N, C-alpha and C positions, 0 to 999 in steps of 0.2 A: 101559394098553394092553399091559403086559408079559405079562399072562396071556391076551391075545386077539391071536393072531398070524396073522390072515389079512385082507389088504386087496387088493381087486381094483381096479386102475387101468385105466380105459377111456381109451385114447389114449396113443400113444407119442411125443408131441412134446416140446417143451422142458419144459413143466410136468410131464408124466407121468414122463419119465425122471429129472428132478431129484427128484421125490417118491420114486421108486423107490430112488434112491441114498440119500436121507436116511433113509427107513424101514429099509432094509437095514442101514445103519450103526447104527440104533437096535435092531436085532435083530428087526424085524417081518418076517414072511413076506409076500412081495409077488408078485403076478402082474399083468403088463401084457398087455392085449389091444389090438391095433392093427388097424383096419379095412383098411388098405392091405396088399396081398399082398406087397409089398416096400417097403423104405424109399425114399420119393420125397420128398426135402426141397425144398420150394418156396421161392422167394425168392432174394434176392441176398446182401446183407450185413446185419449187425445190429450195433447199438451196445450195449456193456456199460458202463453208467455206474458211477460209484463205488459206489453202494449195491448194484448187481448184482454187481460184483466182490467186495464184502465178503460177500455171501451165498454166492457160489461158494467163497470162501476157507473158509467155515465147514464145507464138505464136501470140502475139500482138492483143489479143481479149478481154483483160480485160476492156478497156474503153467502148466498145460496151455493155458488160454485165452490167457494173455499170450504164450506161445511161439507159438501158432498165429495170433495176430492182430497188430494194430499199436496200440501204446500212445501216448497223447497226454494233454495236461493242460488244453486249452482249446478253446473254440469261438469262431470269429470271425464277425462280422456285417458284411455289405457291401451296397452298393446294386447295381443292375443293371450299372453300369459297372465294378464291382469295387473301388470306393473303400471302404476299411474304415471302418466307423463306430464299432465298439466290439468288445469281446471279453469273454467270461466265462472266468476261470481257476478250476480246480477243485482242491480238496485231495485228496491220495491217501488215501482213507478206509481202505484196506487196509494202510497203512504206507508209509514212505518208499521202500522197495525196489520198490514197484509203481507203475505209472502210474495217473493219476486215472481214465482211461477207456480202453477198448479197443474197436476195431472188428474184427469177425471175420466170415468167411463163415458163413452158416447151416449149410451142410454140415459145416464144421469143428466148430462148436459142437455140432451133433447127434451127430457121431461121438465127441466127447469124452464127452458125457453117456451115449451108448449103451454105450461101452466100460466106463465106470464102473459103470453099472447091471449089466452082465454080470459084471464083476469082483467086485461085491459080492453076487452070487448071486440077482439078480432073475430070475424066470421070465418069458419074453417069447414071445407067440404072435402071429404076423402073419396077416392075412386073416381076422380074427375080431373080432366086436363083440358088444355087448349087445343082446338083442331084448326081454327082459322081466325084471322082477324083482318079488318079493313081499317086503315087509318083515315081519320078526318083531320082537319086543321086543329080542332080543339078537343080531340079525343080518339078513342079506338072502339070500333064495334067488334065484338068477339063472338065466336061460336064455340061452345064447350062440347065435350064428348057425350054429355047427357042430352044434347040437343038444345040446350038453353042458349038464348041469344041476349046479350046485354051490352051496354056501353059503359066505358070507363074513361076517366081522364088520363090514366097512365097504366100501362101493363109492364110489370117487372118480372123478368125471368130469373128465378132462383132455382132452376131445375137441372143443375149439374153439368157435367162435361158433355153429355149427349143432349143438350138443351133443345127442346122443341121451339121455344121462343127464339133462340139464336138462329135456328134453321129458317124460321119464318121471316125474321127481320134481316138477317145477313145470309141469304141462301148461297152466296158465292164464296164464303169464307171456308178454307180447308179445314178438315177435321184435325183433332189433336194428333200429335206425333208420339209414337212409341219411343221411350227413352233408352231401351236396352237394359232396363233394370226392373226388378220385381221386389216387392216388400212382403215379408212374412210377419205375421203377428199372432200372439197367443197370450192368454191371461194365465198367470201362475201365482202360487203363493209367494208372499214377500218375506225374505229373510230380514231380520231386525236391522242388519247392517246396511241395507239398501234404503237410504234416506234422501236420495236425489237421483236425477237422471244420470246414468252412467253409460258411456260409449266405449266400445272395444273394437279395435281395428285388427282384423285378421288378414291372412295372406290373400284371401279371395273375396271375403265379404266384410261387412261392418255390422256388428250387433250392438244392441242397446237395451237397457231396461229402464223402466220408469214407474215408480210407485204411485198408484192412483187411489189407494185406500190403506187403512191400517193393516189389512190382511193380504192385500193383493198388489201385484204389479203387472205390467204388460211388457212382453218382449217385442222388439221389432228388429228384423234382420234384412238388410238390403243386399240383394244378390244380382250381379250382372247375368243376363240371360240373352240367348240368341234370338228368340221370338216371343211373341205375346201369347203363346198357348197356355191355357189354364191347366191346372193339375187336379185330378180327381181327388175328392176329399179323403178317400180311403188310403191314398198314398202319401198324403202331406206329412203325417206325423213322422214316418220313417225318413223321408227326405230331409225334413228340418233337423232331425237328430243327427243325420250325417253331416249337414252343413255346420252344425254347432260343434262337431268333433274337432274342428281345427282350433278351438279355443281351449285354454287350460286354466282359465281363471276360476276361482271358487264360485263366483256368482253364475257364470255361464254353465259350469258343470251342474249346478243346482237347476238351472233352466232346462238343460238337456234331460236330466232325470225326471223333470216334472212334466215334460211334453209327452203325454201318453194317450190323449184323447184326440183322434183324428178329426172329429167334428168341431173341436175347439180351435183348430189351426186355420188361420185366414191367410190366403195367398193371392196376391194381386199383381199382375204386370202393371207397370206404371206408364201413363201417358203424361205429356205436358202440353200446355196450350196457353197462348196469350192473344186475345182478340185485339187487333189494332184499334187505336182510339179513332172516334168515340165509340162507346159501348151502347149508344142509343141511336135511333133513327125516328124522328118525329116524336110520337108519344109511346114508344115501346123501347125497352132496354133490357140488358142482362147485367147481373153482378155475380160475385162469388165464383164458384167453379165454372159457371157458364161463360165467364169472361176471362178467367185466369186459373188454370189448373197447374199445380206444382207438385213436385216430389216432396217427401217428408223431411228433407235434409235440414231444414231450418225450424221444423215443428211449428210452422206458421201458416199453413194452407187454410185451415179453418179460421185462424186468427184474422187474416186479411179479408176473409169473407164476412166475418163479424164487423170488422171496421167499415167495409163497404156499406153494410146495412145501416150502421150508426151515422155515417156521413150523409148517406142518401136521405135518411129520415130527417136529419138536421136541415139540409138545404130545401127539401120539399116542405118542411114545416115553417119556412120563412115566408116573407112577403114577395119573394122573387117570382117572376113568371116562370113557368115550368122550363122553357128552353134555357133561360139563364141559370136556373137552379141546376140543370143537368150539365151545363158547361162548367159551372163551379165544381160540381162533383168530380168531373173528369180531371180538372186541374189539380184537385187534391189527391186523387187516387191513382192515376195511371202510372206515374214514374215509381211510386212506392211499390205497386204490385209488380211492375216490370222488374224491379230490382230483386224481389223475392223469387220470381220464376227463374230469372237468368242466373242468380247466385246459386240456387238449389241445383240447377242443371250443371253448373260449374263444379260444385262439390261432388256430384255424381261422377263427372268425368275424372276428377282427381282421384277418386276411390279406385278407379280402374288402373291407375298407374302406381304400382307399389314403390317406385323410386321417390315419390313425393312424401316428405316427412309428415308425420301426424301434426306437428306444430304448424305446418302450413295450412292444414284444414282448420285448425283452431284459430289461426290468425284471420282467415277469411270469415269464419263464423262470427268471431268477436267483433270485427269491424262492421259487419252487417247488422248485428244486434244493436250496436251503438247507434247506427243510423235509424233503425226501427224505433229506438227509444224516443225519437223526436215526436213532437205533437202531430196528430193527424188533422 
């Protein structure tokens, strides 16, 4: 890749910005196009597990993330009454000077990645997307939504579950599948006793809290639903309070009392998707959510997108021909991402069956986290 210095990244989210940072550090010329006319970061908080922090450390961004977030070393598991059943402790994969995990707001993480991309010299254009492309043996000719026509050595779609690049490159691949689950999220004040991620298993739903700053934490509640209909913002607060009523723990009671602003409650039906290998055709490819969309059961969806970007930047920054670099990328990424998507779906299925003991959930999560601790 050292003699081929032009990569177009479609999408300026977590995967796209991380890839831009990694490629620029490798000396590759990078251009990001983002369809939104201004940065509009959706979502509440996000978890950065040990492998994700390790990946961010490789591009010198771990310190900023730790400073902007809240670090901890374990996840606790409890029933609806708040009685703790067990816990998983995690090793600090990035070294003893760092926490094992960090929770951070999506806005803070996006700002860190954006500033790093700019500082490393990435070219960024908002309000622009890809409309057409024609592959050549040694590159791609693209047409952008602003009418511009340019040629690149490689096009990488980091444009999410409804990826335009995936649609152009793999037009016959089915869309993502509805999982039968929805996730509710809200930001609330953090009680002093909440110092790590806490999961609570109720009779119908699973709730969790995660501290992402000294003063705040975010709630996430996974609910089985019959269809993917969205709920109007004005009704979300009351419905979420009703769902939380089945919990009697002190922490969740605090959450329920704090959920009072309908505009601050996020509700999303969840889809899942895994693009069969390979994720590239010729000189165009997809990574992140465009290649693998998962539910939040392992707190690893954004993490594996970040890893994708780190590994792709590494192989493209080598002396390998592009085709060999992309083959090597797939060898390192596909099975790992498949494991995350399939295990998260399995955990969702387990949550629908109240006869399955909570320790079984913990056992599957613990085993998966141990596998994810392996080098990427």
